[in-house]
C-alpha positions in Angstrom: 80.1 89.5 114.1 83.2 88.1 112.0 85.8 90.4 110.9 86.0 91.0 107.1 89.3 90.0 105.3 90.0 93.6 103.9 93.2 95.0 102.3 94.2 98.2 101.0 95.5 98.3 97.5 98.3 100.7 96.4 98.9 101.0 92.5 102.7 101.6 91.5 104.8 102.1 88.3 107.1 99.3 89.1 106.0 96.4 91.3 109.5 94.9 91.6 111.0 98.2 92.6 108.3 98.6 95.3 108.6 95.2 96.6 112.4 96.1 97.4 111.2 99.5 99.0 108.6 97.9 101.3 110.7 95.0 102.4 114.3 96.6 102.3 113.4 100.1 103.3 110.3 99.9 105.5 110.7 96.5 106.9 107.7 94.9 105.8 107.5 91.0 105.2 106.2 89.4 102.0 103.0 87.4 102.5 102.5 86.4 98.8 103.8 87.5 95.4 102.8 86.9 91.9 105.2 87.4 89.0 105.1 88.0 85.4 108.2 87.3 83.2 110.2 86.7 86.4 109.4 90.1 88.1 106.9 90.9 90.9 103.5 92.2 89.4 101.3 92.2 92.7 102.3 91.2 96.1 101.0 91.4 99.6 103.3 92.7 102.5 102.7 92.9 106.3 104.1 94.9 109.1 102.7 95.0 112.7 99.3 93.4 111.7 98.8 95.9 108.7 98.6 94.1 105.4 98.9 96.0 102.0 98.3 94.8 98.6 100.8 96.4 96.0 100.1 96.0 92.1 101.8 97.5 89.1 99.6 99.7 87.2 98.6 98.5 83.6 96.7 100.1 81.0 93.3 100.3 82.7 94.7 101.3 86.1 97.8 103.5 85.3 95.9 106.8 86.4 95.6 105.3 89.9 99.4 105.0 90.4 100.4 107.0 93.5 97.0 108.1 94.5 96.7 105.6 97.4 96.4 106.6 101.2 95.7 104.5 104.1 95.1 105.8 107.7 96.6 103.7 110.5 95.5 104.6 114.2 97.8 103.8 117.0 95.9 102.4 119.9 98.3 103.3 122.8 101.8 104.3 123.8 103.3 101.1 122.9 102.1 101.0 119.2 103.5 104.7 119.0 106.9 103.7 120.4 107.0 100.7 118.1 106.6 102.8 115.0 109.0 105.4 116.3 111.6 102.7 116.8 110.8 101.3 113.2 111.3 104.8 111.7 114.6 105.3 113.6 116.1 101.8 113.0 115.1 101.7 109.4 116.0 105.4 108.7 112.5 106.0 107.2 111.9 109.4 105.7 108.6 110.9 107.0 106.8 114.2 107.0 104.2 115.6 109.4 100.7 117.0 108.4 97.9 118.3 110.5 94.9 115.9 110.3 92.3 118.0 112.3 94.1 119.0 115.4 96.7 116.0 115.6 99.9 116.2 114.0 100.1 112.9 111.6 103.2 111.2 110.6 103.2 110.3 106.7 105.3 107.8 105.1 105.2 108.1 101.2 106.3 105.2 98.9 108.4 105.7 95.6 105.1 106.7 93.6 103.6 108.9 96.1 101.2 106.5 97.8 100.8 107.4 101.5 100.7 105.7 104.8 99.2 108.1 107.4 99.9 107.3 111.2 98.2 109.2 113.9 98.5 108.4 117.7 95.5 107.7 120.0 93.6 110.7 121.4 95.6 110.1 124.8 98.9 110.4 123.0 99.8 114.1 122.8 97.3 115.4 120.3 99.0 119.0 120.8 102.6 117.4 120.2 104.3 118.8 117.1 106.6 115.9 116.6 104.7 112.7 117.3 106.1 109.3 116.4 109.6 110.3 115.9 112.7 111.4 117.9 114.1 114.9 117.4 116.7 115.2 114.5 115.3 112.2 112.4 112.4 114.0 110.6 112.9 114.4 106.8 110.8 117.7 107.0 
């Protein structure tokens, strides 16, 4: 069966500001961008195979701003370690929430949209500090 070309979409107040946040603060790369009046209006960013479309809210969609959530499962220790390094090197603020019995690392964008990361079942489901070295958590 063929894979679908699927992307999550986050609505934001200011796409230009969000573009800088995703690229300069989180380390995403820009795959494409559409501008209006010389400013980003909608764009797609990608990091470690995860692609996300970000669009500026407008009259019909402004109620959606900041209400996005994406779950990203990490398959193995290498993916967990890669995320841990990204968080440490880029000084990314995170929080931890319990999703079931598994502590889940959350990154929120400027408008409150959420990226939820959780380790594979073999990755310390009872560990209270997954995905981040001690002393770097924003909680």
